[in-house]
mmCIF file of the N, C-alpha and C atoms, coordinates in Angstrom:
data_MODEL
# 
_entry.id   MODEL 
# 
loop_
_atom_site.group_PDB 
_atom_site.id 
_atom_site.type_symbol 
_atom_site.label_atom_id 
_atom_site.label_alt_id 
_atom_site.label_comp_id 
_atom_site.label_asym_id 
_atom_site.label_entity_id 
_atom_site.label_seq_id 
_atom_site.pdbx_PDB_ins_code 
_atom_site.Cartn_x 
_atom_site.Cartn_y 
_atom_site.Cartn_z 
_atom_site.occupancy 
_atom_site.B_iso_or_equiv 
_atom_site.pdbx_formal_charge 
_atom_site.auth_seq_id 
_atom_site.auth_comp_id 
_atom_site.auth_asym_id 
_atom_site.auth_atom_id 
_atom_site.pdbx_PDB_model_num 
ATOM 1   N N  . MET A 1 1  ? -70.039 15.918 33.182 1.00 0.00 ? 1  MET A N  1 
ATOM 2   C CA . MET A 1 1  ? -70.685 15.100 32.181 1.00 0.00 ? 1  MET A CA 1 
ATOM 3   C C  . MET A 1 1  ? -70.131 13.680 32.305 1.00 0.00 ? 1  MET A C  1 
ATOM 4   N N  . HIS A 1 2  ? -71.001 12.725 32.213 1.00 0.00 ? 2  HIS A N  1 
ATOM 5   C CA . HIS A 1 2  ? -70.620 11.326 32.279 1.00 0.00 ? 2  HIS A CA 1 
ATOM 6   C C  . HIS A 1 2  ? -70.538 10.752 30.874 1.00 0.00 ? 2  HIS A C  1 
ATOM 7   N N  . GLY A 1 3  ? -69.745 9.740  30.710 1.00 0.00 ? 3  GLY A N  1 
ATOM 8   C CA . GLY A 1 3  ? -69.640 9.104  29.412 1.00 0.00 ? 3  GLY A CA 1 
ATOM 9   C C  . GLY A 1 3  ? -69.134 7.689  29.548 1.00 0.00 ? 3  GLY A C  1 
ATOM 10  N N  . THR A 1 4  ? -69.246 6.974  28.466 1.00 0.00 ? 4  THR A N  1 
ATOM 11  C CA . THR A 1 4  ? -68.739 5.618  28.394 1.00 0.00 ? 4  THR A CA 1 
ATOM 12  C C  . THR A 1 4  ? -67.772 5.555  27.224 1.00 0.00 ? 4  THR A C  1 
ATOM 13  N N  . VAL A 1 5  ? -66.618 4.957  27.452 1.00 0.00 ? 5  VAL A N  1 
ATOM 14  C CA . VAL A 1 5  ? -65.634 4.819  26.387 1.00 0.00 ? 5  VAL A CA 1 
ATOM 15  C C  . VAL A 1 5  ? -65.141 3.379  26.329 1.00 0.00 ? 5  VAL A C  1 
ATOM 16  N N  . SER A 1 6  ? -64.650 3.010  25.171 1.00 0.00 ? 6  SER A N  1 
ATOM 17  C CA . SER A 1 6  ? -63.970 1.731  24.996 1.00 0.00 ? 6  SER A CA 1 
ATOM 18  C C  . SER A 1 6  ? -62.509 2.042  24.713 1.00 0.00 ? 6  SER A C  1 
ATOM 19  N N  . ILE A 1 7  ? -61.633 1.503  25.536 1.00 0.00 ? 7  ILE A N  1 
ATOM 20  C CA . ILE A 1 7  ? -60.200 1.686  25.369 1.00 0.00 ? 7  ILE A CA 1 
ATOM 21  C C  . ILE A 1 7  ? -59.693 0.608  24.417 1.00 0.00 ? 7  ILE A C  1 
ATOM 22  N N  . LEU A 1 8  ? -58.783 0.986  23.543 1.00 0.00 ? 8  LEU A N  1 
ATOM 23  C CA . LEU A 1 8  ? -58.240 0.044  22.575 1.00 0.00 ? 8  LEU A CA 1 
ATOM 24  C C  . LEU A 1 8  ? -57.207 -0.880 23.207 1.00 0.00 ? 8  LEU A C  1 
ATOM 25  N N  . ASP A 1 9  ? -57.047 -2.055 22.623 1.00 0.00 ? 9  ASP A N  1 
ATOM 26  C CA . ASP A 1 9  ? -55.982 -2.947 23.081 1.00 0.00 ? 9  ASP A CA 1 
ATOM 27  C C  . ASP A 1 9  ? -54.632 -2.357 22.666 1.00 0.00 ? 9  ASP A C  1 
ATOM 28  N N  . ASP A 1 10 ? -53.550 -2.922 23.166 1.00 0.00 ? 10 ASP A N  1 
ATOM 29  C CA . ASP A 1 10 ? -52.212 -2.358 22.939 1.00 0.00 ? 10 ASP A CA 1 
ATOM 30  C C  . ASP A 1 10 ? -51.855 -2.258 21.462 1.00 0.00 ? 10 ASP A C  1 
ATOM 31  N N  . GLU A 1 11 ? -52.192 -3.278 20.692 1.00 0.00 ? 11 GLU A N  1 
ATOM 32  C CA . GLU A 1 11 ? -51.860 -3.274 19.262 1.00 0.00 ? 11 GLU A CA 1 
ATOM 33  C C  . GLU A 1 11 ? -52.528 -2.115 18.537 1.00 0.00 ? 11 GLU A C  1 
ATOM 34  N N  . HIS A 1 12 ? -53.839 -1.931 18.751 1.00 0.00 ? 12 HIS A N  1 
ATOM 35  C CA . HIS A 1 12 ? -54.575 -0.888 18.047 1.00 0.00 ? 12 HIS A CA 1 
ATOM 36  C C  . HIS A 1 12 ? -54.295 0.503  18.618 1.00 0.00 ? 12 HIS A C  1 
ATOM 37  N N  . TYR A 1 13 ? -54.023 0.566  19.901 1.00 0.00 ? 13 TYR A N  1 
ATOM 38  C CA . TYR A 1 13 ? -53.596 1.822  20.516 1.00 0.00 ? 13 TYR A CA 1 
ATOM 39  C C  . TYR A 1 13 ? -52.339 2.324  19.809 1.00 0.00 ? 13 TYR A C  1 
ATOM 40  N N  . ALA A 1 14 ? -51.354 1.449  19.633 1.00 0.00 ? 14 ALA A N  1 
ATOM 41  C CA . ALA A 1 14 ? -50.096 1.824  18.976 1.00 0.00 ? 14 ALA A CA 1 
ATOM 42  C C  . ALA A 1 14 ? -50.331 2.250  17.534 1.00 0.00 ? 14 ALA A C  1 
ATOM 43  N N  . LEU A 1 15 ? -51.218 1.556  16.820 1.00 0.00 ? 15 LEU A N  1 
ATOM 44  C CA . LEU A 1 15 ? -51.517 1.937  15.435 1.00 0.00 ? 15 LEU A CA 1 
ATOM 45  C C  . LEU A 1 15 ? -52.093 3.347  15.347 1.00 0.00 ? 15 LEU A C  1 
ATOM 46  N N  . ILE A 1 16 ? -53.009 3.683  16.236 1.00 0.00 ? 16 ILE A N  1 
ATOM 47  C CA . ILE A 1 16 ? -53.612 5.019  16.226 1.00 0.00 ? 16 ILE A CA 1 
ATOM 48  C C  . ILE A 1 16 ? -52.590 6.086  16.605 1.00 0.00 ? 16 ILE A C  1 
ATOM 49  N N  . MET A 1 17 ? -51.754 5.801  17.602 1.00 0.00 ? 17 MET A N  1 
ATOM 50  C CA . MET A 1 17 ? -50.722 6.766  17.988 1.00 0.00 ? 17 MET A CA 1 
ATOM 51  C C  . MET A 1 17 ? -49.771 7.019  16.813 1.00 0.00 ? 17 MET A C  1 
ATOM 52  N N  . ASP A 1 18 ? -49.417 5.961  16.080 1.00 0.00 ? 18 ASP A N  1 
ATOM 53  C CA . ASP A 1 18 ? -48.568 6.113  14.895 1.00 0.00 ? 18 ASP A CA 1 
ATOM 54  C C  . ASP A 1 18 ? -49.268 6.939  13.826 1.00 0.00 ? 18 ASP A C  1 
ATOM 55  N N  . LEU A 1 19 ? -50.550 6.702  13.633 1.00 0.00 ? 19 LEU A N  1 
ATOM 56  C CA . LEU A 1 19 ? -51.318 7.467  12.652 1.00 0.00 ? 19 LEU A CA 1 
ATOM 57  C C  . LEU A 1 19 ? -51.366 8.944  13.030 1.00 0.00 ? 19 LEU A C  1 
ATOM 58  N N  . TRP A 1 20 ? -51.627 9.241  14.301 1.00 0.00 ? 20 TRP A N  1 
ATOM 59  C CA . TRP A 1 20 ? -51.647 10.632 14.754 1.00 0.00 ? 20 TRP A CA 1 
ATOM 60  C C  . TRP A 1 20 ? -50.292 11.295 14.519 1.00 0.00 ? 20 TRP A C  1 
ATOM 61  N N  . ALA A 1 21 ? -49.205 10.582 14.793 1.00 0.00 ? 21 ALA A N  1 
ATOM 62  C CA . ALA A 1 21 ? -47.862 11.129 14.584 1.00 0.00 ? 21 ALA A CA 1 
ATOM 63  C C  . ALA A 1 21 ? -47.620 11.391 13.096 1.00 0.00 ? 21 ALA A C  1 
ATOM 64  N N  . GLU A 1 22 ? -48.064 10.469 12.249 1.00 0.00 ? 22 GLU A N  1 
ATOM 65  C CA . GLU A 1 22 ? -47.905 10.643 10.812 1.00 0.00 ? 22 GLU A CA 1 
ATOM 66  C C  . GLU A 1 22 ? -48.709 11.833 10.301 1.00 0.00 ? 22 GLU A C  1 
ATOM 67  N N  . LEU A 1 23 ? -49.922 12.017 10.795 1.00 0.00 ? 23 LEU A N  1 
ATOM 68  C CA . LEU A 1 23 ? -50.732 13.181 10.407 1.00 0.00 ? 23 LEU A CA 1 
ATOM 69  C C  . LEU A 1 23 ? -50.031 14.484 10.779 1.00 0.00 ? 23 LEU A C  1 
ATOM 70  N N  . GLU A 1 24 ? -49.392 14.495 11.932 1.00 0.00 ? 24 GLU A N  1 
ATOM 71  C CA . GLU A 1 24 ? -48.676 15.706 12.354 1.00 0.00 ? 24 GLU A CA 1 
ATOM 72  C C  . GLU A 1 24 ? -47.475 15.969 11.464 1.00 0.00 ? 24 GLU A C  1 
ATOM 73  N N  . VAL A 1 25 ? -46.694 14.936 11.171 1.00 0.00 ? 25 VAL A N  1 
ATOM 74  C CA . VAL A 1 25 ? -45.483 15.106 10.356 1.00 0.00 ? 25 VAL A CA 1 
ATOM 75  C C  . VAL A 1 25 ? -45.829 15.471 8.919  1.00 0.00 ? 25 VAL A C  1 
ATOM 76  N N  . LYS A 1 26 ? -46.752 14.741 8.302  1.00 0.00 ? 26 LYS A N  1 
ATOM 77  C CA . LYS A 1 26 ? -47.040 14.928 6.877  1.00 0.00 ? 26 LYS A CA 1 
ATOM 78  C C  . LYS A 1 26 ? -47.920 16.131 6.582  1.00 0.00 ? 26 LYS A C  1 
ATOM 79  N N  . PHE A 1 27 ? -48.866 16.438 7.490  1.00 0.00 ? 27 PHE A N  1 
ATOM 80  C CA . PHE A 1 27 ? -49.848 17.471 7.189  1.00 0.00 ? 27 PHE A CA 1 
ATOM 81  C C  . PHE A 1 27 ? -49.903 18.601 8.212  1.00 0.00 ? 27 PHE A C  1 
ATOM 82  N N  . GLY A 1 28 ? -49.066 18.526 9.242  1.00 0.00 ? 28 GLY A N  1 
ATOM 83  C CA . GLY A 1 28 ? -49.063 19.581 10.255 1.00 0.00 ? 28 GLY A CA 1 
ATOM 84  C C  . GLY A 1 28 ? -50.288 19.564 11.150 1.00 0.00 ? 28 GLY A C  1 
ATOM 85  N N  . VAL A 1 29 ? -51.020 18.463 11.156 1.00 0.00 ? 29 VAL A N  1 
ATOM 86  C CA . VAL A 1 29 ? -52.216 18.341 11.984 1.00 0.00 ? 29 VAL A CA 1 
ATOM 87  C C  . VAL A 1 29 ? -51.770 18.070 13.415 1.00 0.00 ? 29 VAL A C  1 
ATOM 88  N N  . LYS A 1 30 ? -52.067 19.006 14.315 1.00 0.00 ? 30 LYS A N  1 
ATOM 89  C CA . LYS A 1 30 ? -51.734 18.800 15.724 1.00 0.00 ? 30 LYS A CA 1 
ATOM 90  C C  . LYS A 1 30 ? -52.696 19.588 16.582 1.00 0.00 ? 30 LYS A C  1 
ATOM 91  N N  . GLY A 1 31 ? -52.810 19.180 17.805 1.00 0.00 ? 31 GLY A N  1 
ATOM 92  C CA . GLY A 1 31 ? -53.692 19.891 18.720 1.00 0.00 ? 31 GLY A CA 1 
ATOM 93  C C  . GLY A 1 31 ? -55.162 19.547 18.582 1.00 0.00 ? 31 GLY A C  1 
ATOM 94  N N  . LEU A 1 32 ? -55.491 18.639 17.676 1.00 0.00 ? 32 LEU A N  1 
ATOM 95  C CA . LEU A 1 32 ? -56.889 18.261 17.507 1.00 0.00 ? 32 LEU A CA 1 
ATOM 96  C C  . LEU A 1 32 ? -57.312 17.180 18.480 1.00 0.00 ? 32 LEU A C  1 
ATOM 97  N N  . TYR A 1 33 ? -56.351 16.534 19.088 1.00 0.00 ? 33 TYR A N  1 
ATOM 98  C CA . TYR A 1 33 ? -56.629 15.390 19.935 1.00 0.00 ? 33 TYR A CA 1 
ATOM 99  C C  . TYR A 1 33 ? -56.654 15.836 21.388 1.00 0.00 ? 33 TYR A C  1 
ATOM 100 N N  . LYS A 1 34 ? -57.813 16.140 21.894 1.00 0.00 ? 34 LYS A N  1 
ATOM 101 C CA . LYS A 1 34 ? -57.957 16.649 23.255 1.00 0.00 ? 34 LYS A CA 1 
ATOM 102 C C  . LYS A 1 34 ? -57.934 15.535 24.285 1.00 0.00 ? 34 LYS A C  1 
ATOM 103 N N  . THR A 1 35 ? -58.100 14.325 23.845 1.00 0.00 ? 35 THR A N  1 
ATOM 104 C CA . THR A 1 35 ? -58.041 13.205 24.781 1.00 0.00 ? 35 THR A CA 1 
ATOM 105 C C  . THR A 1 35 ? -56.602 12.714 24.849 1.00 0.00 ? 35 THR A C  1 
ATOM 106 N N  . PRO A 1 36 ? -56.171 12.251 25.988 1.00 0.00 ? 36 PRO A N  1 
ATOM 107 C CA . PRO A 1 36 ? -54.782 11.812 26.099 1.00 0.00 ? 36 PRO A CA 1 
ATOM 108 C C  . PRO A 1 36 ? -54.532 10.421 25.521 1.00 0.00 ? 36 PRO A C  1 
ATOM 109 N N  . PHE A 1 37 ? -55.577 9.744  25.085 1.00 0.00 ? 37 PHE A N  1 
ATOM 110 C CA . PHE A 1 37 ? -55.412 8.397  24.564 1.00 0.00 ? 37 PHE A CA 1 
ATOM 111 C C  . PHE A 1 37 ? -56.506 8.107  23.541 1.00 0.00 ? 37 PHE A C  1 
ATOM 112 N N  . PRO A 1 38 ? -56.212 7.289  22.522 1.00 0.00 ? 38 PRO A N  1 
ATOM 113 C CA . PRO A 1 38 ? -57.239 6.932  21.543 1.00 0.00 ? 38 PRO A CA 1 
ATOM 114 C C  . PRO A 1 38 ? -58.301 6.025  22.165 1.00 0.00 ? 38 PRO A C  1 
ATOM 115 N N  . HIS A 1 39 ? -59.552 6.287  21.812 1.00 0.00 ? 39 HIS A N  1 
ATOM 116 C CA . HIS A 1 39 ? -60.658 5.506  22.358 1.00 0.00 ? 39 HIS A CA 1 
ATOM 117 C C  . HIS A 1 39 ? -61.907 5.746  21.523 1.00 0.00 ? 39 HIS A C  1 
ATOM 118 N N  . PHE A 1 40 ? -62.935 4.962  21.750 1.00 0.00 ? 40 PHE A N  1 
ATOM 119 C CA . PHE A 1 40 ? -64.261 5.196  21.179 1.00 0.00 ? 40 PHE A CA 1 
ATOM 120 C C  . PHE A 1 40 ? -65.144 5.758  22.283 1.00 0.00 ? 40 PHE A C  1 
ATOM 121 N N  . SER A 1 41 ? -65.847 6.852  21.983 1.00 0.00 ? 41 SER A N  1 
ATOM 122 C CA . SER A 1 41 ? -66.782 7.446  22.939 1.00 0.00 ? 41 SER A CA 1 
ATOM 123 C C  . SER A 1 41 ? -68.204 7.150  22.487 1.00 0.00 ? 41 SER A C  1 
ATOM 124 N N  . TYR A 1 42 ? -69.076 6.966  23.453 1.00 0.00 ? 42 TYR A N  1 
ATOM 125 C CA . TYR A 1 42 ? -70.486 6.713  23.163 1.00 0.00 ? 42 TYR A CA 1 
ATOM 126 C C  . TYR A 1 42 ? -71.312 7.835  23.763 1.00 0.00 ? 42 TYR A C  1 
ATOM 127 N N  . HIS A 1 43 ? -72.305 8.277  23.007 1.00 0.00 ? 43 HIS A N  1 
ATOM 128 C CA . HIS A 1 43 ? -73.169 9.353  23.471 1.00 0.00 ? 43 HIS A CA 1 
ATOM 129 C C  . HIS A 1 43 ? -74.602 8.850  23.488 1.00 0.00 ? 43 HIS A C  1 
ATOM 130 N N  . VAL A 1 44 ? -75.288 9.101  24.572 1.00 0.00 ? 44 VAL A N  1 
ATOM 131 C CA . VAL A 1 44 ? -76.672 8.667  24.703 1.00 0.00 ? 44 VAL A CA 1 
ATOM 132 C C  . VAL A 1 44 ? -77.485 9.831  25.258 1.00 0.00 ? 44 VAL A C  1 
ATOM 133 N N  . ALA A 1 45 ? -78.682 9.985  24.754 1.00 0.00 ? 45 ALA A N  1 
ATOM 134 C CA . ALA A 1 45 ? -79.570 11.031 25.267 1.00 0.00 ? 45 ALA A CA 1 
ATOM 135 C C  . ALA A 1 45 ? -81.016 10.543 25.182 1.00 0.00 ? 45 ALA A C  1 
ATOM 136 N N  . SER A 1 46 ? -81.849 11.081 26.031 1.00 0.00 ? 46 SER A N  1 
ATOM 137 C CA . SER A 1 46 ? -83.255 10.685 25.999 1.00 0.00 ? 46 SER A CA 1 
ATOM 138 C C  . SER A 1 46 ? -83.945 11.185 24.737 1.00 0.00 ? 46 SER A C  1 
ATOM 139 N N  . GLN A 1 47 ? -83.435 12.291 24.160 1.00 0.00 ? 47 GLN A N  1 
ATOM 140 C CA . GLN A 1 47 ? -83.957 12.770 22.880 1.00 0.00 ? 47 GLN A CA 1 
ATOM 141 C C  . GLN A 1 47 ? -82.949 13.718 22.249 1.00 0.00 ? 47 GLN A C  1 
ATOM 142 N N  . TYR A 1 48 ? -83.038 13.834 20.955 1.00 0.00 ? 48 TYR A N  1 
ATOM 143 C CA . TYR A 1 48 ? -82.191 14.745 20.187 1.00 0.00 ? 48 TYR A CA 1 
ATOM 144 C C  . TYR A 1 48 ? -83.097 15.708 19.427 1.00 0.00 ? 48 TYR A C  1 
ATOM 145 N N  . LYS A 1 49 ? -82.616 16.899 19.188 1.00 0.00 ? 49 LYS A N  1 
ATOM 146 C CA . LYS A 1 49 ? -83.378 17.870 18.389 1.00 0.00 ? 49 LYS A CA 1 
ATOM 147 C C  . LYS A 1 49 ? -83.224 17.540 16.930 1.00 0.00 ? 49 LYS A C  1 
# 
């Protein structure tokens, strides 16, 4: 599958990584992040149901 993503700049990358770490510490949220880095993904299709 092909996709297009936007990678965050260093400042915002660090903010998201800190947020993910805080979610894990405070709420036990882990394993939800299947991507190795924070980013925006775009999805395009010729049609949707």
